[in-house]
C-alpha positions in Angstrom: -4.9 17.7 -3.1 -7.3 18.6 -0.2 -5.6 19.2 2.8 -6.5 16.0 4.9 -5.3 14.1 7.8 -2.1 11.8 7.8 -4.3 8.1 7.7 -2.2 5.6 5.7 0.4 3.2 7.2 2.1 2.1 3.7 4.9 -0.7 3.6 6.8 -0.8 0.6 8.4 -4.5 -0.7 10.7 -4.3 -3.2 14.6 -5.6 -3.5 15.2 -2.5 -5.8 16.6 0.4 -3.7 16.1 2.9 -5.9 12.4 2.1 -6.6 11.7 2.4 -3.1 13.8 5.6 -2.4 11.6 7.5 -5.1 8.0 5.6 -4.1 8.8 6.3 -0.4 10.2 10.0 -1.1 6.8 10.4 -3.2 4.5 8.9 -0.8 5.8 10.8 2.1 4.9 13.9 0.2 1.4 13.1 0.1 -1.5 14.5 2.6 -2.8 11.3 3.4 0.1 9.5 4.2 1.2 9.0 7.8 4.3 6.4 7.3 6.3 5.1 5.0 8.4 1.7 5.7 10.1 -0.4 2.9 11.3 -4.1 3.1 13.5 -5.9 0.6 12.1 -9.3 0.9 9.7 -11.8 2.2 11.7 -12.3 5.4 12.2 -8.4 6.2 8.4 -7.8 5.6 6.6 -10.5 7.7 7.9 -9.2 11.1 6.5 -5.6 10.2 3.3 -6.9 9.1 2.8 -9.3 12.2 4.0 -6.0 14.5 2.1 -3.3 12.4 -1.0 -2.5 10.8 -0.5 -1.3 7.3 -3.3 0.4 5.3 -1.4 -0.4 2.1 1.1 -2.6 1.0 2.7 -2.3 -2.4 4.6 -5.7 -3.1 6.9 -6.5 -6.1 6.2 -10.2 -7.0 9.7 -10.6 -8.4 11.1 -10.7 -4.7 14.5 -13.0 -4.3 13.6 -16.9 -4.3 10.2 -16.1 -5.9 8.5 -15.2 -2.9 6.4 -12.5 -4.0 3.8 -15.1 -4.5 3.8 -15.9 -0.9 4.2 -12.4 0.6 0.8 -11.9 -1.5 -0.8 -14.9 0.0 0.9 -14.3 3.9 -0.7 -10.8 3.5 -4.0 -11.3 2.8 -4.4 -14.6 5.4 -2.8 -12.6 7.8 -4.0 -8.9 6.9 -7.2 -9.1 4.9 -8.2 -5.3 5.2 -5.0 -4.1 4.2 -4.9 -2.6 0.5 -2.3 -4.4 -1.8 -0.9 -3.2 -4.9 0.9 -5.3 -6.9 3.9 -3.3 -8.5 6.1 -5.9 -11.2 7.4 -5.6 -14.6 6.0 -9.0 -15.3 2.6 -7.7 -16.0 1.3 -10.5 -18.4 -2.2 -12.4 -18.0 -1.1 -15.4 -15.8 0.6 -12.6 -13.2 -2.9 -10.3 -13.1 -5.0 -13.4 -13.4 -2.7 -14.8 -9.9 -2.8 -11.7 -8.6 -7.1 -11.2 -9.0 -7.6 -14.7 -7.6 -5.7 -14.0 -4.5 -7.6 -10.6 -4.1 -4.9 -8.0 -4.6 -6.4 -4.6 -5.1 -4.8 -3.1 -7.8 -2.1 -4.3 -10.8 0.6 -1.7 -11.7 3.2 -2.4 -13.7 6.3 -0.3 -13.2 7.7 0.4 -16.5 4.3 1.9 -17.9 2.1 2.7 -14.7 4.0 3.6 -11.8 2.7 6.9 -12.1 -0.8 5.4 -11.4 0.0 4.7 -7.7 0.2 8.3 -6.2 -3.4 8.5 -8.1 -4.7 4.9 -7.0 -4.3 6.3 -2.8 -5.6 9.5 -3.5 -8.8 7.8 -4.9 -9.4 5.1 -2.4 -12.9 5.5 -1.4 -12.7 4.4 2.1 -10.3 7.8 2.5 -13.1 10.5 2.7 -15.2 8.2 5.0 -12.5 8.2 7.6 -11.8 12.3 6.9 -15.2 12.7 7.1 -15.8 10.3 10.3 -12.5 12.5 11.5 -13.9 15.9 11.2 -17.0 14.7 12.7 -15.7 14.0 16.0 -13.5 16.3 16.1 -16.7 18.8 15.8 -18.5 16.5 18.3 -15.8 17.4 20.7 -15.6 21.3 19.8 -19.4 21.0 20.7 -18.9 19.2 23.9 -16.1 21.6 25.6 
């Protein structure tokens, strides 16, 4: 992986402590990750989303009281520029179609594709643009002094 500045703030919303601990550890090892926060349900996630801007939010659709869908809609309404990655064990066509309908960016089947999360984040198209802009700005500052 290229050595790039930490740029992404990530929120992981999942009730499984095993999953959130593991994915947080993996994400924190990535050069492009600035911070990883965790919420276990809708009620915990929404105040965090209101207080901070997250570049990426990973959401389990199977949150308590079926609020995964509600959280996805909430994110799209309050933070439309945030990249949303659905993570779920329910990967049938109904859930995929619903995720696509509200405009989520990626759909990951936890049981089969979880290893793809890191690659998806690494491959975000705007990451390279942000890094190039930061390098340009740094070079510009250096020549002015």
